[in-house]
C-alpha positions as CSV (number, residue, x, y, z in Angstrom):
1,M,29.4,-31.1,-59.3
2,M,31.6,-32.9,-56.9
3,A,30.8,-36.6,-55.8
4,R,30.2,-37.9,-52.5
5,A,32.4,-37.2,-50.0
6,G,34.7,-40.2,-49.0
7,A,34.2,-41.4,-52.8
8,V,36.7,-38.7,-53.9
9,I,38.8,-37.7,-51.1
10,G,40.4,-41.0,-50.9
11,T,42.0,-40.4,-47.5
12,V,40.2,-42.7,-44.8
13,A,41.3,-40.0,-42.2
14,L,38.8,-37.5,-43.0
15,A,35.9,-40.2,-43.3
16,L,34.6,-39.4,-39.8
17,I,33.7,-35.8,-41.2
18,L,33.0,-36.5,-44.7
19,S,30.4,-39.1,-43.9
20,A,28.0,-36.2,-42.7
21,C,28.9,-33.7,-44.7
22,G,28.9,-33.0,-49.0
23,L,32.2,-31.5,-50.3
24,P,32.0,-27.9,-51.8
25,G,29.7,-27.3,-54.0
26,Q,26.8,-29.5,-53.0
27,S,23.8,-28.8,-50.7
28,T,23.9,-30.7,-47.9
29,A,20.9,-32.9,-46.7
30,V,20.4,-34.7,-43.5
31,V,22.8,-37.4,-43.3
32,T,23.4,-39.8,-40.6
33,G,26.9,-40.7,-41.7
34,T,29.1,-43.7,-40.7
35,V,32.7,-44.5,-39.9
36,V,35.1,-46.2,-41.9
37,V,37.3,-48.7,-40.5
38,V,40.6,-49.6,-41.6
39,A,42.1,-52.6,-39.9
40,A,44.8,-51.4,-37.4
41,D,48.4,-52.0,-38.0
42,Q,49.4,-50.7,-34.9
43,P,50.6,-53.1,-31.9
44,T,48.4,-54.2,-29.5
45,L,48.5,-52.4,-26.1
46,T,49.8,-54.0,-23.2
47,P,47.4,-54.2,-20.0
48,T,46.9,-51.1,-18.1
49,A,46.0,-51.8,-14.4
50,A,48.6,-53.8,-11.9
51,I,46.7,-54.7,-9.1
52,T,48.8,-55.6,-5.6
53,P,47.3,-58.4,-3.8
54,L,45.9,-57.4,-0.5
55,S,47.8,-58.9,2.5
56,T,46.3,-61.3,4.8
57,G,46.2,-61.3,8.7
58,T,48.6,-63.7,10.3
59,L,47.0,-66.2,13.3
60,R,48.7,-66.5,16.2
61,P,49.1,-70.1,17.5
62,S,46.9,-70.8,20.5
63,P,49.0,-71.5,23.6
64,T,49.0,-75.2,24.9
65,A,47.6,-75.6,28.3
66,T,50.0,-77.3,30.5
67,A,48.6,-80.1,33.2
68,S,49.5,-79.3,36.8
69,A,51.3,-81.5,39.0
70,T,48.8,-80.7,41.4
71,P,45.5,-82.3,41.2
72,T,43.2,-79.4,42.3
73,A,45.0,-77.3,39.2
74,T,42.8,-76.4,36.2
75,A,44.1,-75.8,33.0
76,P,44.2,-71.6,32.0
77,P,41.4,-70.8,29.2
78,T,42.6,-71.3,25.8
79,A,43.6,-67.9,23.9
80,T,41.5,-66.7,21.1
81,A,43.4,-66.2,17.6
82,T,42.7,-63.1,16.2
83,V,43.0,-61.4,12.9
84,T,43.5,-57.8,12.1
85,P,41.4,-56.7,8.8
86,T,43.3,-55.0,6.7
87,S,42.2,-52.2,3.9
88,A,42.1,-52.6,0.4
89,P,44.9,-50.5,-1.2
90,T,43.8,-48.1,-4.2
91,P,45.2,-49.6,-7.2
92,L,47.6,-46.9,-8.7
93,P,47.4,-46.5,-12.5
94,T,50.0,-48.3,-14.4
95,P,53.1,-46.7,-15.4
96,T,53.4,-46.6,-19.6
97,T,56.0,-46.6,-22.2
98,D,53.9,-46.8,-25.0
99,P,54.5,-43.6,-27.1
100,L,51.2,-43.5,-28.4
101,W,50.3,-42.6,-24.9
102,M,52.9,-40.0,-24.4
103,L,52.7,-37.5,-27.1
104,S,55.8,-35.3,-27.6
105,D,54.1,-32.4,-29.6
106,T,54.0,-29.3,-27.7
107,E,51.1,-26.7,-27.5
108,G,51.6,-23.7,-29.7
109,T,49.1,-20.9,-29.8
110,A,45.9,-21.1,-28.5
111,E,42.5,-19.5,-28.1
112,T,40.7,-19.4,-24.6
113,V,36.9,-19.7,-24.9
114,S,34.5,-19.0,-21.8
115,A,31.1,-18.7,-21.5
116,V,28.4,-19.4,-19.0
117,V,25.7,-22.1,-19.9
118,S,22.3,-22.0,-18.0
119,G,24.4,-20.6,-14.8
120,V,27.4,-23.0,-15.6
121,P,30.8,-21.6,-16.5
122,V,32.5,-23.4,-19.3
123,T,36.0,-23.0,-20.6
124,V,37.4,-24.6,-23.7
125,R,41.0,-23.9,-25.0
126,L,41.5,-24.4,-28.7
127,S,45.6,-25.4,-29.2
128,A,47.3,-26.3,-32.5
129,G,50.2,-28.5,-32.0
130,A,53.9,-27.6,-33.2
131,S,53.7,-30.5,-35.6
132,L,51.0,-28.8,-37.7
133,A,53.0,-25.7,-38.0
134,A,55.9,-27.8,-39.0
135,R,54.4,-29.3,-41.8
136,E,55.7,-28.4,-45.4
137,W,52.1,-28.7,-47.1
138,F,49.0,-27.5,-45.4
139,A,50.7,-26.4,-42.2
140,V,48.2,-24.9,-39.7
141,T,49.3,-21.9,-37.6
142,S,46.5,-21.4,-35.2
143,I,43.1,-22.9,-34.3
144,G,40.1,-20.5,-33.0
145,L,36.3,-19.7,-33.2
146,N,34.9,-19.2,-36.5
147,R,33.4,-16.2,-35.7
148,G,32.9,-14.9,-39.4
149,A,30.2,-17.8,-39.7
150,F,28.9,-18.0,-36.4
151,A,28.2,-15.0,-34.2
152,D,27.4,-17.0,-31.3
153,A,30.2,-19.5,-31.7
154,A,31.6,-19.1,-28.0
155,P,28.5,-20.3,-26.4
156,R,27.6,-22.7,-29.2
157,L,31.2,-24.5,-28.5
158,A,30.5,-24.2,-24.6
159,E,27.2,-25.8,-24.5
160,A,28.2,-28.6,-27.3
161,V,31.4,-29.3,-24.7
162,L,28.7,-29.1,-21.4
163,R,26.3,-31.8,-23.4
164,A,29.2,-33.7,-24.3
165,H,30.1,-34.3,-20.5
166,W,26.3,-35.1,-19.6
167,H,26.2,-37.6,-22.2
168,A,29.4,-39.1,-20.6
169,W,28.1,-38.8,-16.6
170,S,24.8,-40.2,-17.8
171,A,26.6,-43.4,-19.8
172,Q,28.2,-44.9,-16.4
173,A,25.1,-45.5,-14.7
174,P,21.8,-47.1,-15.3
175,D,20.3,-45.2,-12.8
176,R,21.2,-41.6,-14.9
177,A,19.3,-42.5,-18.2
178,G,16.4,-40.5,-16.8
179,V,18.4,-37.1,-15.7
180,T,17.8,-34.5,-18.6
181,Y,20.6,-32.1,-19.7
182,E,18.5,-29.1,-18.1
183,D,18.6,-31.5,-14.4
184,F,22.6,-32.1,-15.1
185,N,23.3,-28.6,-15.3
186,A,20.9,-27.3,-12.7
187,A,22.5,-29.7,-10.4
188,L,26.2,-28.3,-11.4
189,A,24.9,-24.9,-11.1
190,R,23.7,-25.7,-7.5
191,G,27.6,-27.1,-6.8
192,E,26.8,-30.6,-6.8
193,E,29.4,-33.0,-8.2
194,R,28.9,-34.8,-11.7
195,R,32.2,-36.3,-12.2
196,Y,32.7,-39.4,-14.4
197,Q,35.7,-41.5,-15.5
198,V,37.4,-41.6,-18.8
199,K,40.5,-44.1,-19.8
200,A,43.6,-41.5,-20.3
201,A,47.1,-40.9,-19.2
202,S,47.6,-38.8,-16.1
203,C,51.2,-36.9,-16.9
204,D,53.1,-35.0,-14.2
205,E,54.9,-31.6,-14.9
206,A,58.1,-33.8,-15.4
207,G,56.6,-35.3,-18.1
208,A,56.0,-39.2,-16.3
209,C,52.8,-40.6,-17.5
210,R,50.2,-43.5,-16.2
211,L,47.6,-44.6,-17.8
212,G,44.4,-45.4,-16.0
213,P,40.9,-44.4,-15.0
214,V,40.9,-40.6,-14.3
215,D,38.1,-38.4,-13.2
216,V,36.6,-35.7,-15.0
217,D,35.4,-32.9,-13.9
218,P,32.6,-30.8,-15.8
219,L,33.8,-27.6,-14.4
220,R,37.4,-27.7,-15.3
221,P,38.5,-26.5,-18.6
222,L,38.7,-28.7,-21.5
223,V,41.3,-28.7,-23.9
224,L,41.2,-29.3,-27.4
225,F,44.6,-30.1,-28.9
226,Y,44.9,-30.3,-32.8
227,T,47.9,-32.8,-33.4
228,D,49.6,-34.4,-36.6
229,E,50.5,-37.1,-33.9
230,P,48.9,-40.4,-33.7
231,G,46.8,-41.3,-30.6
232,P,46.2,-44.8,-29.0
233,M,42.3,-44.2,-29.8
234,Y,42.7,-45.3,-33.5
235,V,39.8,-44.8,-35.7
236,A,41.0,-45.0,-39.3
237,E,44.3,-44.6,-41.2
238,G,45.3,-41.0,-40.1
239,A,42.6,-40.6,-37.5
240,S,43.0,-41.1,-33.7
241,F,42.5,-39.2,-30.4
242,H,44.5,-39.4,-27.2
243,L,43.0,-38.2,-23.9
244,S,45.1,-37.2,-21.1
245,L,44.7,-35.3,-17.7
246,Q,46.8,-32.4,-17.1
247,S,48.5,-31.5,-13.8
248,D,46.0,-28.9,-13.3
249,G,43.0,-31.4,-13.5
250,S,42.1,-30.4,-16.8
251,L,41.3,-32.8,-19.5
252,R,43.1,-32.6,-22.8
253,L,41.8,-34.1,-26.1
254,A,44.1,-34.4,-28.8
255,I,42.8,-34.8,-32.3
256,Q,44.9,-36.0,-35.3
257,V,44.6,-34.1,-38.0
258,P,46.3,-35.4,-41.2
259,P,46.6,-32.9,-44.3
260,P,44.4,-33.4,-47.1
261,V,45.3,-34.9,-50.3
262,R,46.9,-32.2,-52.4
263,R,45.5,-33.3,-55.9
264,Y,41.8,-32.9,-54.4
265,Y,42.5,-30.2,-52.5
266,D,43.8,-28.2,-55.5
267,R,40.7,-29.1,-57.8
268,H,38.2,-28.5,-55.2
269,L,39.6,-24.8,-54.7
270,V,39.1,-24.7,-58.7
271,E,35.5,-25.9,-58.6
272,D,34.6,-23.8,-55.6
273,P,37.3,-22.0,-54.0
274,A,34.7,-20.4,-51.1
275,G,33.1,-23.9,-50.5
276,A,36.5,-25.7,-50.3
277,R,38.5,-23.3,-48.1
278,A,35.2,-23.2,-45.4
279,Y,35.5,-27.1,-46.0
280,Y,38.9,-27.8,-45.5
281,T,39.6,-25.0,-42.9
282,S,36.7,-25.4,-40.8
283,Y,34.7,-28.3,-41.0
284,V,37.4,-30.8,-41.1
285,F,38.8,-29.1,-37.8
286,S,35.1,-30.0,-36.2
287,P,35.7,-31.4,-32.8
288,A,32.6,-33.4,-32.6
289,A,33.7,-36.8,-33.1
290,A,36.4,-36.5,-30.6
291,L,33.7,-35.0,-28.1
292,H,31.6,-38.5,-28.7
293,V,34.3,-40.3,-27.4
294,L,34.0,-39.3,-24.0
295,S,30.7,-41.4,-23.7
296,L,32.3,-44.6,-25.3
297,S,33.5,-47.7,-23.4
298,P,37.1,-47.4,-21.7
299,S,38.2,-50.1,-24.0
300,F,37.4,-48.1,-26.9
301,Q,39.2,-45.0,-25.2
302,Q,42.2,-47.2,-24.7
303,H,42.2,-49.0,-28.2
304,G,39.8,-47.5,-30.4
305,V,38.4,-50.1,-33.4
306,R,42.0,-52.2,-32.7
307,V,39.8,-54.4,-30.4
308,P,37.2,-56.7,-32.0
309,E,34.3,-54.9,-30.2
310,G,35.6,-51.3,-31.0
311,A,34.7,-51.6,-34.6
312,A,31.1,-51.8,-34.0
313,E,31.2,-49.1,-31.2
314,G,33.0,-46.8,-33.7
315,T,30.0,-46.8,-35.5
316,R,28.6,-44.3,-32.6
317,L,31.0,-41.5,-33.7
318,S,28.9,-41.0,-36.7
319,L,28.0,-37.5,-36.9
320,C,24.1,-36.3,-36.7
321,A,23.2,-39.6,-35.3
322,E,23.3,-40.5,-31.3
323,F,24.9,-36.9,-30.4
324,E,23.0,-35.1,-32.8
325,D,22.6,-32.1,-30.1
326,V,26.4,-32.1,-29.7
327,D,26.9,-32.0,-33.7
328,D,24.0,-29.4,-34.3
329,R,25.9,-26.9,-32.3
330,L,29.2,-27.4,-33.6
331,S,28.4,-28.1,-37.1
332,P,24.9,-27.5,-38.0
333,C,23.1,-30.7,-39.3
334,R,20.5,-29.0,-40.8
335,E,22.2,-26.2,-42.5
336,D,23.7,-26.0,-46.0
337,G,27.3,-25.7,-46.1
338,C,30.1,-27.3,-44.6
339,R,31.3,-24.9,-41.6
340,S,31.9,-25.6,-37.6
341,V,32.5,-23.0,-35.1
342,V,36.1,-23.9,-34.9
343,Q,38.6,-22.8,-37.9
344,A,42.1,-23.3,-38.7
345,E,44.4,-20.7,-40.1
346,V,46.9,-22.3,-42.6
347,R,50.0,-20.5,-43.8
348,G,49.9,-20.1,-47.7
349,D,46.2,-20.6,-48.3
């Protein structure tokens, strides 16, 4: 029987996932999970928004009245100076040269998932970065739905994404706290706007990126992009995320997926071949924690745990806790086994 996850894996990169699920060979109990935080060793990001001061109007001097030589003349009325109001310019996102905000990894093979949830069309694209396929060890060639374990994988993923949008939209205004998920869906189905903002890179087709608040439309596609590259949203060593708005208006959520430690992987395959394979190729690739970050603060979305308040907020990424409704659709919290609706194809496995 294997020891608890996190005690044997030894890589902090998998801490978010291991905390909620035992390793292969264990029966799974209801676990709240915790986030392991590793002190950041990356440089502090620079401020992100440059605000241009408003221009001010210029007062015209009042003309000076000149006394007439004729005693009966009267001085002309004094002119009144006027100021033309100027509208405040909309601050533009700040250009960024931080490499963490400009991922160079290219999208490889992708599976597009489309489903209608309570009258709302949802589109999710699953994509594996070229960096994953280029690895010598645990090279990932594709990411897709785990239909072998979940016959309803497509609607499960679509509903999890829609619920993540609802959590994020609700968190941005106090008066939205009483709006249920069902009410949120009904409003979207009626064509009402339910946009919200996240801190993300906005990149054009030429590859130029700016960093700032961007609008997320729940009706636009969401891209789950699995990569070997680190992102600015640092959670633990080898675990980070990256948000970017694509030129077509879709939101791309990049998820860093490090390879497992080889000696543990080999041992787990010997002890429980079926369970280990399901764990390492499915549960490890669950996008649950990545979807949680949509509801966290702009500061966390920019830095992760590299800022003082980030460590405390990072505990909200725990699986089967605050966002259990999302997690339960992606990797059932009350079901035996470690599986997710998302699955990776690993070369040579």
